[in-house]
LUMVONU-308003 format. One record per residue (C-alpha): residue in one letter; x, y, z. Coordinates in Angstrom, 2 decimals. Example, Ala and Ser with C-alpha at 12.3 -4.5 7.8 and 13.67 -1.06 7.14 Angstrom:
<zakols>
residuo:a | east:12.30 | north:-4.50 | up:7.80
residuo:s | east:13.67 | north:-1.06 | up:7.14
</zakols>
This chain:
<zakols>
residuo:m | east:-9.47 | north:-6.24 | up:-22.84
residuo:r | east:-10.01 | north:-4.80 | up:-26.06
residuo:a | east:-7.66 | north:-4.69 | up:-28.81
residuo:d | east:-5.71 | north:-1.56 | up:-29.41
residuo:e | east:-3.82 | north:-0.75 | up:-32.33
residuo:d | east:-1.02 | north:1.13 | up:-30.80
residuo:g | east:0.03 | north:-2.50 | up:-28.28
residuo:h | east:-1.36 | north:-0.66 | up:-25.39
residuo:d | east:-2.48 | north:-3.62 | up:-24.00
residuo:a | east:0.15 | north:-5.46 | up:-24.35
residuo:e | east:1.97 | north:-2.49 | up:-21.93
residuo:f | east:-0.35 | north:-2.77 | up:-19.49
residuo:h | east:-0.97 | north:-6.64 | up:-19.23
residuo:a | east:3.01 | north:-6.35 | up:-18.68
residuo:f | east:2.85 | north:-3.29 | up:-16.03
residuo:m | east:-0.22 | north:-4.98 | up:-14.09
residuo:v | east:1.47 | north:-8.70 | up:-13.97
residuo:g | east:4.54 | north:-7.11 | up:-13.01
residuo:r | east:3.20 | north:-4.89 | up:-9.77
residuo:w | east:0.27 | north:-7.22 | up:-9.05
residuo:p | east:1.86 | north:-8.79 | up:-6.28
residuo:s | east:3.61 | north:-5.65 | up:-4.49
residuo:l | east:0.55 | north:-3.08 | up:-4.89
residuo:v | east:-1.88 | north:-6.19 | up:-3.03
residuo:r | east:1.18 | north:-5.79 | up:-0.06
residuo:f | east:1.09 | north:-2.18 | up:0.20
residuo:a | east:-3.29 | north:-2.60 | up:0.01
residuo:y | east:-2.81 | north:-5.82 | up:2.47
residuo:g | east:-0.64 | north:-2.92 | up:4.74
residuo:l | east:-3.60 | north:-0.36 | up:4.67
residuo:t | east:-6.25 | north:-2.51 | up:4.97
residuo:g | east:-5.26 | north:-5.13 | up:7.04
residuo:d | east:-6.69 | north:-7.86 | up:5.22
residuo:h | east:-6.15 | north:-9.97 | up:2.06
residuo:g | east:-9.52 | north:-10.40 | up:0.73
residuo:h | east:-10.17 | north:-6.03 | up:0.97
residuo:a | east:-5.94 | north:-5.71 | up:-0.31
residuo:e | east:-6.83 | north:-8.04 | up:-3.57
residuo:d | east:-10.42 | north:-5.94 | up:-4.45
residuo:l | east:-8.36 | north:-2.84 | up:-3.73
residuo:a | east:-5.26 | north:-3.90 | up:-6.71
residuo:q | east:-7.74 | north:-5.24 | up:-8.56
residuo:a | east:-10.24 | north:-2.26 | up:-9.20
residuo:a | east:-6.82 | north:0.47 | up:-9.48
residuo:l | east:-5.49 | north:-1.90 | up:-12.14
residuo:a | east:-8.70 | north:-1.29 | up:-13.66
residuo:k | east:-8.69 | north:2.62 | up:-13.31
residuo:a | east:-5.29 | north:2.33 | up:-14.19
residuo:l | east:-6.51 | north:0.98 | up:-17.77
residuo:v | east:-9.22 | north:2.89 | up:-18.10
residuo:s | east:-7.13 | north:5.66 | up:-18.50
residuo:w | east:-3.49 | north:4.16 | up:-19.21
residuo:s | east:-2.33 | north:6.80 | up:-22.08
residuo:r | east:-2.24 | north:9.11 | up:-19.21
residuo:v | east:-0.69 | north:6.81 | up:-16.54
residuo:r | east:2.19 | north:5.56 | up:-18.86
residuo:r | east:2.94 | north:9.73 | up:-19.40
residuo:a | east:3.50 | north:9.98 | up:-15.57
residuo:d | east:6.88 | north:10.17 | up:-14.00
residuo:d | east:6.55 | north:7.30 | up:-12.38
residuo:p | east:3.80 | north:4.92 | up:-13.33
residuo:d | east:4.12 | north:3.16 | up:-10.12
residuo:a | east:2.99 | north:6.33 | up:-7.97
residuo:y | east:0.27 | north:7.15 | up:-9.90
residuo:v | east:-1.52 | north:3.77 | up:-9.38
residuo:r | east:-0.54 | north:3.69 | up:-5.74
residuo:r | east:-2.12 | north:7.27 | up:-5.47
residuo:i | east:-5.51 | north:5.55 | up:-6.95
residuo:l | east:-4.55 | north:2.56 | up:-4.55
residuo:i | east:-4.65 | north:5.42 | up:-1.85
residuo:n | east:-7.67 | north:7.07 | up:-2.94
residuo:l | east:-9.88 | north:3.67 | up:-3.09
residuo:n | east:-9.10 | north:3.19 | up:0.34
residuo:r | east:-10.35 | north:5.84 | up:1.33
residuo:r | east:-13.28 | north:6.45 | up:-1.02
residuo:r | east:-14.30 | north:2.67 | up:0.99
residuo:f | east:-14.50 | north:4.16 | up:4.20
residuo:r | east:-16.08 | north:7.45 | up:3.42
residuo:r | east:-19.10 | north:5.70 | up:1.51
residuo:r | east:-20.00 | north:3.41 | up:5.01
residuo:r | east:-17.56 | north:3.14 | up:8.47
residuo:v | east:-16.13 | north:-0.12 | up:7.69
residuo:e | east:-14.97 | north:-2.39 | up:10.82
residuo:e | east:-12.03 | north:-3.79 | up:9.77
residuo:h | east:-10.73 | north:-7.30 | up:11.38
residuo:v | east:-7.17 | north:-8.50 | up:10.92
residuo:g | east:-7.63 | north:-12.24 | up:9.26
residuo:g | east:-5.45 | north:-14.19 | up:6.71
residuo:e | east:-1.88 | north:-14.07 | up:5.84
residuo:a | east:-0.11 | north:-11.62 | up:4.26
residuo:p | east:0.12 | north:-11.51 | up:0.74
residuo:e | east:3.03 | north:-13.86 | up:-0.83
residuo:p | east:5.88 | north:-11.64 | up:-1.33
residuo:a | east:8.15 | north:-11.63 | up:-4.46
residuo:a | east:10.86 | north:-13.51 | up:-2.67
residuo:p | east:9.91 | north:-16.06 | up:0.16
residuo:d | east:10.32 | north:-14.99 | up:3.42
residuo:s | east:11.97 | north:-15.95 | up:6.68
residuo:t | east:9.49 | north:-17.44 | up:9.53
residuo:d | east:11.01 | north:-14.66 | up:11.22
residuo:q | east:9.86 | north:-12.32 | up:8.97
residuo:l | east:6.60 | north:-13.45 | up:8.71
residuo:d | east:6.10 | north:-13.64 | up:12.89
residuo:q | east:7.19 | north:-10.05 | up:12.64
residuo:r | east:4.79 | north:-8.88 | up:9.52
residuo:a | east:1.64 | north:-10.91 | up:11.32
residuo:t | east:2.70 | north:-9.03 | up:14.83
residuo:l | east:3.28 | north:-5.33 | up:12.94
residuo:i | east:0.08 | north:-5.76 | up:10.11
residuo:p | east:-2.25 | north:-5.19 | up:13.66
residuo:a | east:0.15 | north:-2.64 | up:15.13
residuo:l | east:-0.42 | north:-0.68 | up:11.63
residuo:m | east:-4.46 | north:-0.89 | up:12.23
residuo:e | east:-4.17 | north:1.12 | up:15.23
residuo:l | east:-2.36 | north:4.23 | up:13.23
residuo:p | east:-4.75 | north:6.72 | up:11.27
residuo:p | east:-4.71 | north:5.67 | up:7.35
residuo:g | east:-2.08 | north:8.55 | up:6.80
residuo:q | east:-0.20 | north:7.58 | up:9.36
residuo:r | east:-0.13 | north:4.03 | up:8.56
residuo:a | east:-0.03 | north:5.28 | up:4.72
residuo:v | east:3.22 | north:6.71 | up:5.48
residuo:v | east:4.80 | north:3.83 | up:7.67
residuo:i | east:3.81 | north:1.20 | up:4.66
residuo:l | east:5.36 | north:3.24 | up:1.70
residuo:r | east:8.45 | north:4.64 | up:3.76
residuo:y | east:9.59 | north:1.63 | up:5.18
residuo:w | east:7.48 | north:-0.83 | up:3.70
residuo:d | east:7.79 | north:-0.51 | up:-0.07
residuo:g | east:11.30 | north:1.43 | up:0.92
residuo:l | east:10.09 | north:5.19 | up:-0.87
residuo:t | east:12.00 | north:7.87 | up:-0.23
residuo:e | east:10.42 | north:10.77 | up:1.61
residuo:t | east:10.16 | north:13.11 | up:-1.88
residuo:q | east:8.75 | north:9.72 | up:-3.40
residuo:t | east:6.10 | north:9.27 | up:-0.56
residuo:a | east:5.28 | north:13.07 | up:-0.83
residuo:a | east:4.58 | north:12.41 | up:-4.32
residuo:i | east:1.98 | north:9.74 | up:-4.14
residuo:l | east:0.31 | north:11.06 | up:-1.00
residuo:g | east:0.47 | north:14.87 | up:-2.58
residuo:c | east:1.24 | north:16.17 | up:0.17
residuo:s | east:4.21 | north:18.21 | up:1.13
residuo:v | east:7.65 | north:16.26 | up:3.12
residuo:g | east:7.62 | north:18.17 | up:5.60
residuo:n | east:3.58 | north:16.55 | up:5.99
residuo:v | east:5.91 | north:13.24 | up:5.56
residuo:r | east:8.20 | north:13.83 | up:8.28
residuo:s | east:5.99 | north:14.93 | up:10.69
residuo:q | east:3.75 | north:11.92 | up:10.04
residuo:a | east:6.04 | north:9.73 | up:10.09
residuo:s | east:7.46 | north:10.67 | up:13.39
residuo:r | east:4.37 | north:10.46 | up:15.16
residuo:a | east:3.66 | north:7.21 | up:13.50
residuo:l | east:6.87 | north:5.45 | up:14.72
residuo:a | east:6.60 | north:7.61 | up:18.06
residuo:r | east:2.81 | north:5.65 | up:18.51
residuo:l | east:4.65 | north:2.48 | up:17.64
residuo:r | east:7.29 | north:1.98 | up:19.67
residuo:t | east:5.14 | north:2.39 | up:22.72
residuo:n | east:2.10 | north:-0.16 | up:21.02
residuo:p | east:2.63 | north:-2.76 | up:23.77
residuo:r | east:2.06 | north:-5.44 | up:20.42
residuo:l | east:5.58 | north:-4.73 | up:19.02
residuo:h | east:6.81 | north:-5.26 | up:22.63
residuo:d | east:7.71 | north:-9.15 | up:23.51
residuo:g | east:10.79 | north:-8.16 | up:25.76
residuo:s | east:13.23 | north:-8.33 | up:22.69
residuo:a | east:12.02 | north:-5.32 | up:21.00
residuo:s | east:13.02 | north:-2.13 | up:22.28
</zakols>
């Protein structure tokens, strides 16, 4: 990084270090691949650095960077169709998960990969990252009603997914 007389480099560095784990987890939910997730998170942060003065003035810099990440993921598919193969392990969360949570995540990721990208993004933002419908709509650039309908369709599809039903789930 080049030196910035206003101290923006230190501010961006703190932002990047603090958000890296959650951005990689979010990207992993979108891609299902740890390598792609890290690449997307890194590319999103690189774009954020280039326009950091605009990003830091945004109402919610996290949402701004997540939107960059979503757009980068979409462009990846526009350039060339990539066949996704779920592999590897989920990125390490900030706090260690229990074995049961890791087992659930290992089952959930392949089921999420079967959802259309828009539904997958809504599910990850709403239920994985715990954002509100309004925050999710702002990040995705759509209406709250669209978030609700996408979430409803996605959850209905997940409820009928045989991967998620081992006899103990309903």
